[in-house]
VOLUMMAR-203800 format. One record per residue (C-alpha): residue number from 0; residue in one letter; x, y, z. Coordinates in steps of 0.5 Angstrom, whole numbers. Example, Ala and Ser with C-alpha at 12.3 -4.5 7.8 and 13.67 -1.06 7.14 Angstrom:
! VOLUMMAR-203800
+-----+-----+-------+-------+-------+
:   n : res :    xx :    yy :    zz :
+-----+-----+-------+-------+-------+
:   0 :   a :    25 :    -9 :    16 :
:   1 :   s :    27 :    -2 :    14 :
+-----+-----+-------+-------+-------+
END
This chain:
! VOLUMMAR-203800
+-----+-----+-------+-------+-------+
:   n : res :    xx :    yy :    zz :
+-----+-----+-------+-------+-------+
:   0 :   x :  -189 :    55 :   -82 :
:   1 :   x :  -188 :    53 :   -89 :
:   2 :   x :  -187 :    46 :   -91 :
:   3 :   x :  -182 :    44 :   -96 :
:   4 :   x :  -182 :    38 :  -100 :
:   5 :   x :  -176 :    34 :  -102 :
:   6 :   x :  -172 :    36 :  -108 :
:   7 :   x :  -173 :    44 :  -106 :
:   8 :   x :  -167 :    48 :  -106 :
:   9 :   x :  -168 :    49 :   -98 :
:  10 :   x :  -168 :    42 :   -97 :
:  11 :   x :  -162 :    41 :  -101 :
:  12 :   x :  -158 :    47 :   -97 :
:  13 :   x :  -161 :    44 :   -91 :
:  14 :   x :  -158 :    37 :   -93 :
:  15 :   x :  -151 :    40 :   -95 :
:  16 :   x :  -151 :    43 :   -88 :
:  17 :   x :  -152 :    37 :   -85 :
:  18 :   x :  -147 :    33 :   -89 :
:  19 :   x :  -142 :    38 :   -88 :
:  20 :   x :  -143 :    38 :   -80 :
:  21 :   x :  -143 :    31 :   -80 :
:  22 :   x :  -136 :    30 :   -84 :
:  23 :   x :  -133 :    36 :   -79 :
:  24 :   x :  -135 :    32 :   -73 :
:  25 :   x :  -132 :    25 :   -77 :
:  26 :   x :  -126 :    29 :   -78 :
:  27 :   x :  -126 :    31 :   -71 :
:  28 :   x :  -127 :    24 :   -68 :
:  29 :   x :  -121 :    22 :   -73 :
:  30 :   x :  -117 :    27 :   -70 :
:  31 :   x :  -118 :    25 :   -63 :
:  32 :   x :  -117 :    18 :   -64 :
:  33 :   x :  -110 :    19 :   -68 :
:  34 :   x :  -109 :    24 :   -62 :
:  35 :   x :  -110 :    18 :   -57 :
:  36 :   x :  -106 :    13 :   -61 :
:  37 :   x :  -100 :    18 :   -61 :
:  38 :   x :  -101 :    19 :   -54 :
:  39 :   x :  -101 :    11 :   -53 :
:  40 :   x :   -95 :    10 :   -58 :
:  41 :   x :   -91 :    16 :   -54 :
:  42 :   x :   -92 :    13 :   -47 :
:  43 :   x :   -90 :     6 :   -50 :
:  44 :   x :   -84 :     9 :   -53 :
:  45 :   x :   -82 :    12 :   -46 :
:  46 :   x :   -83 :     6 :   -42 :
:  47 :   x :   -79 :     2 :   -47 :
:  48 :   x :   -74 :     7 :   -47 :
:  49 :   x :   -74 :     7 :   -39 :
:  50 :   x :   -74 :     0 :   -39 :
:  51 :   x :   -68 :    -1 :   -44 :
:  52 :   x :   -64 :     5 :   -40 :
:  53 :   x :   -65 :     1 :   -33 :
:  54 :   x :   -63 :    -5 :   -37 :
:  55 :   x :   -56 :    -2 :   -39 :
:  56 :   x :   -55 :     1 :   -32 :
:  57 :   x :   -56 :    -5 :   -29 :
:  58 :   x :   -51 :    -8 :   -34 :
:  59 :   x :   -46 :    -3 :   -33 :
:  60 :   x :   -46 :    -3 :   -26 :
:  61 :   x :   -45 :   -11 :   -26 :
:  62 :   x :   -39 :   -10 :   -31 :
:  63 :   x :   -36 :    -4 :   -26 :
:  64 :   x :   -37 :    -9 :   -20 :
:  65 :   x :   -33 :   -15 :   -24 :
:  66 :   x :   -28 :   -10 :   -26 :
:  67 :   x :   -27 :    -8 :   -19 :
:  68 :   x :   -27 :   -15 :   -17 :
:  69 :   x :   -21 :   -17 :   -22 :
:  70 :   x :   -17 :   -11 :   -20 :
:  71 :   x :   -18 :   -13 :   -13 :
:  72 :   x :   -16 :   -20 :   -15 :
:  73 :   x :   -10 :   -18 :   -19 :
:  74 :   x :    -8 :   -13 :   -13 :
:  75 :   x :    -8 :   -19 :    -8 :
:  76 :   x :    -4 :   -24 :   -13 :
:  77 :   x :     1 :   -18 :   -14 :
:  78 :   x :     2 :   -18 :    -6 :
:  79 :   x :     2 :   -25 :    -5 :
:  80 :   x :     7 :   -26 :   -10 :
:  81 :   x :    12 :   -22 :    -6 :
:  82 :   x :    11 :   -26 :     0 :
:  83 :   x :    12 :   -33 :     3 :
:  84 :   x :     6 :   -37 :     6 :
:  85 :   x :     8 :   -42 :    12 :
:  86 :   x :     3 :   -46 :    16 :
:  87 :   x :     4 :   -47 :    23 :
:  88 :   x :     8 :   -52 :    25 :
:  89 :   x :    12 :   -53 :    19 :
:  90 :   x :    19 :   -54 :    19 :
:  91 :   x :    23 :   -53 :    13 :
:  92 :   x :    31 :   -56 :    13 :
:  93 :   x :    35 :   -55 :     7 :
:  94 :   x :    42 :   -56 :     5 :
:  95 :   x :    43 :   -60 :    12 :
:  96 :   x :    42 :   -53 :    16 :
:  97 :   x :    40 :   -54 :    23 :
:  98 :   x :    37 :   -48 :    26 :
:  99 :   x :    37 :   -47 :    33 :
: 100 :   x :    34 :   -41 :    37 :
: 101 :   x :    36 :   -40 :    45 :
: 102 :   x :    42 :   -43 :    44 :
: 103 :   x :    47 :   -42 :    50 :
: 104 :   x :    52 :   -36 :    48 :
: 105 :   x :    59 :   -36 :    50 :
: 106 :   x :    62 :   -30 :    52 :
: 107 :   x :    64 :   -25 :    47 :
: 108 :   x :    62 :   -29 :    41 :
: 109 :   x :    56 :   -31 :    38 :
: 110 :   x :    51 :   -37 :    41 :
: 111 :   x :    54 :   -44 :    40 :
: 112 :   x :    50 :   -50 :    40 :
: 113 :   x :    51 :   -56 :    45 :
: 114 :   x :    54 :   -62 :    42 :
: 115 :   x :    47 :   -66 :    43 :
: 116 :   x :    44 :   -60 :    39 :
: 117 :   x :    49 :   -60 :    33 :
: 118 :   x :    48 :   -68 :    33 :
: 119 :   x :    55 :   -69 :    30 :
: 120 :   x :    53 :   -77 :    30 :
: 121 :   x :    47 :   -76 :    26 :
: 122 :   x :    48 :   -79 :    18 :
: 123 :   x :    43 :   -80 :    12 :
: 124 :   x :    42 :   -87 :    10 :
: 125 :   x :    46 :   -86 :     4 :
: 126 :   x :    52 :   -85 :     8 :
: 127 :   x :    54 :   -78 :     5 :
: 128 :   x :    58 :   -73 :     8 :
: 129 :   x :    54 :   -68 :    12 :
: 130 :   x :    56 :   -61 :    13 :
: 131 :   x :    53 :   -58 :    19 :
: 132 :   x :    51 :   -51 :    20 :
: 133 :   x :    47 :   -47 :    25 :
: 134 :   x :    43 :   -40 :    25 :
: 135 :   x :    42 :   -35 :    30 :
: 136 :   x :    36 :   -31 :    30 :
: 137 :   x :    35 :   -24 :    32 :
: 138 :   x :    28 :   -21 :    33 :
: 139 :   x :    25 :   -14 :    33 :
: 140 :   x :    17 :   -13 :    35 :
: 141 :   x :    14 :    -9 :    29 :
: 142 :   x :     7 :    -7 :    29 :
: 143 :   x :     3 :   -14 :    29 :
: 144 :   x :     9 :   -18 :    27 :
: 145 :   x :    16 :   -18 :    28 :
: 146 :   x :    23 :   -17 :    24 :
: 147 :   x :    27 :   -23 :    24 :
: 148 :   x :    35 :   -23 :    22 :
: 149 :   x :    38 :   -30 :    21 :
: 150 :   x :    46 :   -31 :    22 :
: 151 :   x :    48 :   -37 :    19 :
: 152 :   x :    54 :   -40 :    22 :
: 153 :   x :    59 :   -46 :    20 :
: 154 :   x :    61 :   -50 :    26 :
: 155 :   x :    67 :   -47 :    30 :
: 156 :   x :    67 :   -40 :    27 :
: 157 :   x :    65 :   -34 :    30 :
: 158 :   x :    63 :   -30 :    24 :
: 159 :   x :    57 :   -32 :    20 :
: 160 :   x :    58 :   -34 :    13 :
: 161 :   x :    51 :   -31 :    11 :
: 162 :   x :    46 :   -26 :    14 :
: 163 :   x :    38 :   -25 :    12 :
: 164 :   x :    32 :   -21 :    14 :
: 165 :   x :    25 :   -22 :    13 :
: 166 :   x :    18 :   -19 :    16 :
: 167 :   x :    14 :   -24 :    19 :
: 168 :   x :     7 :   -24 :    21 :
: 169 :   x :     2 :   -29 :    23 :
: 170 :   x :    -6 :   -29 :    22 :
: 171 :   x :   -12 :   -34 :    24 :
: 172 :   x :   -15 :   -36 :    18 :
: 173 :   x :   -21 :   -41 :    17 :
: 174 :   x :   -16 :   -47 :    16 :
: 175 :   x :   -11 :   -45 :    22 :
: 176 :   x :    -6 :   -40 :    23 :
: 177 :   x :    -2 :   -38 :    17 :
: 178 :   x :     5 :   -34 :    17 :
: 179 :   x :     6 :   -29 :    12 :
: 180 :   x :    13 :   -28 :    11 :
: 181 :   x :    16 :   -22 :     7 :
: 182 :   x :    24 :   -22 :     5 :
: 183 :   x :    27 :   -15 :     6 :
: 184 :   x :    35 :   -16 :     6 :
: 185 :   x :    41 :   -20 :     5 :
: 186 :   x :    48 :   -20 :     8 :
: 187 :   x :    46 :   -13 :    10 :
: 188 :   x :    43 :   -10 :     3 :
: 189 :   x :    36 :    -9 :     2 :
: 190 :   x :    33 :   -13 :    -3 :
: 191 :   x :    30 :    -9 :    -9 :
: 192 :   x :    23 :    -6 :    -8 :
: 193 :   x :    18 :    -9 :   -12 :
: 194 :   x :    15 :    -5 :   -17 :
: 195 :   x :     7 :    -7 :   -15 :
: 196 :   x :     8 :    -7 :    -8 :
: 197 :   x :     5 :    -2 :    -2 :
: 198 :   x :    11 :    -5 :     3 :
: 199 :   x :    17 :     0 :     3 :
: 200 :   x :    23 :    -5 :     4 :
: 201 :   x :    28 :     0 :     6 :
: 202 :   x :    23 :     2 :    12 :
: 203 :   x :    22 :    -5 :    15 :
: 204 :   x :    30 :    -7 :    13 :
: 205 :   x :    32 :    -1 :    18 :
: 206 :   x :    30 :    -6 :    24 :
: 207 :   x :    34 :   -11 :    21 :
: 208 :   x :    40 :   -13 :    26 :
: 209 :   x :    46 :   -15 :    23 :
: 210 :   x :    52 :   -18 :    26 :
: 211 :   x :    57 :   -13 :    29 :
: 212 :   x :    52 :    -8 :    27 :
: 213 :   x :    55 :    -7 :    20 :
: 214 :   x :    54 :   -11 :    13 :
: 215 :   x :    59 :   -17 :    11 :
+-----+-----+-------+-------+-------+
END
């Protein structure tokens, strides 16, 4: 065994080898640390991307539902614009028109209301002239409602001066019973088909009952 003193060529070579190995191990440790940092950064970016993707998907889903709700609201608005809603128990009188159902019929002609039903002595407080008319209704059951045809008559006349036809259906709502009314035809002629409506007026109007079986 030989002992080398400091400063000898052998010690210098040994020190250089040791230093070289230490530098190599330092570089390996630094590389590992960089690798771990890169892996951590990559995982962070991946999780951030997943989070952003989930947020975008949720936002898109909410917008899709909003769009669907808007479409449904628009469709309901269009459908309701073509119908007339009346609550149960409401009676509408316009232009002094008296509407009677089940009036007694005279042989060979249209049903004629009685004098009491016509109320010839009835008059407004203003004493204005009163024109009395009456309406005969013909009803045909159709699906969950009915097709109603109205014949408007003047007093002492056997021919109606006006006819109209509509589809009527009643539904139960939270606030009570509601009547849905869709106008179909007037004086024997089908009304124009609405552009944004799933209801075929021609099919429904084929169930209207016109006076003498023909148009005016």
